[in-house]
C-alpha positions as CSV (number, residue, x, y, z in Angstrom):
1,X,0.0,0.0,0.0
2,X,1.2,3.5,-0.8
3,X,2.7,5.3,2.2
4,X,0.4,8.2,1.7
5,X,-2.9,6.1,1.4
6,X,-3.9,3.6,4.1
7,X,-5.6,0.3,3.4
8,X,-8.7,1.4,5.3
9,X,-9.0,4.5,3.1
10,X,-8.9,2.5,-0.1
11,X,-11.4,0.0,1.2
12,X,-13.7,2.8,2.3
13,X,-13.4,4.3,-1.2
14,X,-14.0,0.9,-2.7
15,X,-17.3,0.5,-0.8
16,X,-18.5,3.8,-2.0
17,X,-17.6,3.1,-5.6
18,X,-19.2,-0.4,-5.4
19,X,-22.5,1.1,-4.2
20,X,-22.4,3.9,-6.8
21,X,-21.6,1.3,-9.6
22,X,-24.5,-0.9,-8.5
23,X,-26.9,2.1,-8.7
24,X,-25.8,3.1,-12.2
25,X,-25.8,-0.5,-13.4
26,X,-29.3,-0.8,-12.1
27,X,-30.3,2.1,-14.4
28,X,-28.7,0.2,-17.4
29,X,-25.9,2.8,-17.7
30,X,-23.0,0.4,-17.1
31,X,-24.0,-2.7,-19.0
32,X,-21.6,-5.7,-18.9
33,X,-18.3,-4.4,-17.7
34,X,-18.6,-1.0,-19.2
35,X,-18.1,2.3,-17.4
36,X,-15.9,3.3,-14.6
37,X,-15.8,5.5,-11.5
38,X,-13.2,7.2,-9.3
39,X,-12.8,9.2,-6.1
40,X,-9.8,11.3,-5.2
41,X,-8.0,10.2,-2.0
42,X,-5.3,12.8,-2.0
43,X,-4.3,15.9,-3.9
44,X,-0.5,16.2,-3.2
45,X,0.4,13.8,-4.6
46,X,-2.7,13.1,-6.6
47,X,-4.1,9.7,-5.9
48,X,-7.4,8.2,-7.0
49,X,-9.3,5.0,-6.3
50,X,-10.6,3.8,-9.6
51,X,-12.8,0.8,-10.4
52,X,-10.9,-2.2,-11.6
53,X,-11.0,-3.2,-15.2
54,X,-13.1,-6.1,-16.5
55,X,-15.6,-6.4,-13.6
56,X,-19.4,-6.4,-13.8
57,X,-20.2,-3.0,-12.4
58,X,-23.4,-4.3,-10.8
59,X,-21.4,-6.8,-8.7
60,X,-18.4,-4.9,-7.5
61,X,-17.0,-5.4,-4.0
62,X,-15.0,-2.9,-1.9
63,X,-11.8,-4.8,-3.1
64,X,-12.5,-4.1,-6.8
65,X,-10.7,-0.8,-6.9
66,X,-7.1,0.2,-7.9
67,X,-5.1,3.0,-6.4
68,X,-3.7,5.2,-9.3
69,X,-1.4,8.2,-9.5
70,X,-1.8,11.5,-11.4
71,X,-1.1,9.7,-14.7
72,X,-3.7,7.0,-14.1
73,X,-1.0,4.4,-13.5
74,X,-1.5,1.7,-10.7
75,X,0.5,2.5,-7.6
76,X,0.5,-0.9,-6.0
77,X,-0.5,-3.3,-8.7
78,X,-3.9,-4.2,-10.1
79,X,-5.5,-3.3,-13.4
80,X,-7.4,0.0,-13.3
81,X,-9.9,1.0,-15.9
82,X,-8.4,1.9,-19.3
83,X,-9.8,5.4,-18.7
84,X,-8.0,5.9,-15.4
85,X,-5.7,8.5,-17.0
86,X,-8.6,10.6,-18.1
87,X,-10.2,10.4,-14.6
88,X,-6.9,11.7,-13.1
89,X,-6.8,14.5,-15.8
90,X,-10.4,15.6,-15.0
91,X,-9.7,15.6,-11.2
92,X,-6.5,17.7,-11.7
93,X,-8.2,20.1,-14.2
94,X,-11.5,20.7,-12.5
95,X,-10.7,20.1,-8.8
96,X,-13.3,17.3,-8.8
97,X,-13.4,14.8,-5.9
98,X,-15.1,12.1,-8.0
99,X,-15.6,11.3,-11.6
100,X,-18.3,9.1,-13.3
101,X,-18.1,7.5,-16.7
102,X,-21.3,5.8,-18.0
103,X,-22.4,4.5,-21.4
104,X,-25.9,5.8,-21.8
105,X,-27.9,5.5,-25.0
106,X,-29.0,9.2,-24.9
107,X,-25.4,10.5,-24.6
108,X,-24.2,8.4,-27.5
109,X,-27.2,9.3,-29.7
110,X,-26.9,13.0,-29.0
111,X,-23.2,13.0,-29.4
112,X,-23.7,11.8,-32.9
113,X,-26.5,14.2,-33.7
114,X,-24.9,17.3,-32.1
115,X,-21.1,17.1,-32.6
116,X,-20.8,20.8,-31.9
117,X,-22.3,20.5,-28.4
118,X,-25.8,20.2,-26.9
119,X,-27.4,23.6,-26.1
120,X,-29.6,23.6,-23.0
121,X,-31.7,26.4,-21.5
122,X,-35.0,27.2,-19.8
123,X,-35.1,23.9,-17.9
124,X,-35.6,23.7,-14.1
125,X,-33.4,20.7,-13.9
126,X,-30.4,22.8,-14.8
127,X,-30.4,24.1,-11.3
128,X,-29.1,20.7,-10.3
129,X,-25.8,21.4,-12.0
130,X,-25.6,24.9,-10.7
131,X,-26.9,26.7,-13.9
132,X,-29.9,29.1,-13.6
133,X,-33.1,27.7,-14.9
134,X,-34.0,30.7,-17.0
135,X,-32.4,33.3,-19.3
136,X,-29.1,31.4,-19.4
137,X,-27.9,29.2,-22.2
138,X,-25.3,26.6,-21.5
139,X,-23.7,24.1,-23.9
140,X,-22.9,20.5,-22.9
141,X,-19.6,19.9,-24.8
142,X,-19.3,17.0,-27.2
143,X,-15.8,15.8,-28.1
144,X,-14.5,13.2,-30.6
145,X,-13.5,9.9,-29.2
146,X,-9.9,8.6,-29.0
147,X,-8.3,5.5,-27.6
148,X,-5.4,7.7,-26.5
149,X,-6.4,9.2,-23.1
150,X,-3.9,12.0,-23.5
151,X,-5.6,13.1,-26.7
152,X,-9.0,12.7,-25.2
153,X,-7.9,14.7,-22.2
154,X,-6.6,17.5,-24.4
155,X,-10.0,17.6,-26.2
156,X,-11.9,17.7,-23.0
157,X,-9.8,20.5,-21.6
158,X,-10.2,22.6,-24.8
159,X,-14.0,22.0,-25.0
160,X,-15.2,22.1,-21.4
161,X,-17.5,24.8,-20.1
162,X,-16.7,25.4,-16.4
163,X,-20.5,25.9,-15.8
164,X,-21.2,22.4,-16.9
165,X,-19.6,19.5,-14.9
166,X,-19.9,17.0,-17.8
167,X,-18.8,16.3,-21.3
168,X,-20.1,13.8,-23.9
169,X,-17.6,11.7,-25.8
170,X,-19.1,11.0,-29.2
171,X,-19.8,7.3,-29.9
172,X,-18.7,6.5,-26.4
173,X,-20.6,7.9,-23.4
174,X,-20.7,10.5,-20.7
175,X,-18.1,11.9,-18.3
176,X,-19.4,13.7,-15.2
177,X,-17.8,15.0,-12.1
178,X,-18.5,16.6,-8.7
179,X,-16.9,17.5,-5.4
180,X,-17.9,14.2,-3.9
181,X,-19.1,10.8,-5.1
182,X,-22.6,11.8,-4.1
183,X,-22.5,15.1,-6.0
184,X,-21.0,13.4,-9.0
185,X,-23.9,10.9,-8.9
186,X,-26.5,13.7,-8.7
187,X,-24.8,15.6,-11.6
188,X,-24.8,12.3,-13.6
189,X,-28.5,11.7,-13.0
190,X,-29.4,15.3,-13.9
191,X,-27.3,15.5,-17.0
192,X,-28.7,12.2,-18.2
193,X,-32.2,13.4,-17.6
194,X,-31.5,16.5,-19.7
195,X,-30.0,14.3,-22.5
196,X,-33.1,12.0,-22.5
197,X,-35.4,15.0,-22.7
198,X,-33.4,16.5,-25.6
199,X,-33.4,13.1,-27.3
200,X,-37.2,12.7,-27.0
201,X,-37.8,16.3,-28.1
202,X,-36.0,15.6,-31.3
């Protein structure tokens, strides 16, 4: 175990991520082994607990997490999600304490239909991500996918709107973040609701 992160802290983070994963899997947003979650355990140096690769997200245990560094590399062994590097990039860039990545139908469909971004306004649910419900227009960024997490991170950094704690990756899914795992969950549920509404409206 890393000298700066104790076993109990990693296990506690694992329990949180297992519970959050089960919730999202129950919604059908993390089918099979898709999707991944993380929570920040320390800032200096940056350390995150990330869900392990290849596990059914509806059946995770507190042990199914990997400690990674600011580059997304495993600190003490284990195989983190392939997107761990992007989780670390988002945490460093935004100051987020937790990051959620889910594969929802609405995010993939709208990412294809609106490659320039998804414009949202005059919706009460926007309050849930800190945006006024009226007289303010906000764009949920859409970025092109890449298997290179450094490239994807650069695209996210260039496109992100600080008012919107989320980004759609075209043909892939949705990344959302928050100060805590609970806030990241709330943001994810709200952004997905907005996407579903937009999809039905079209």
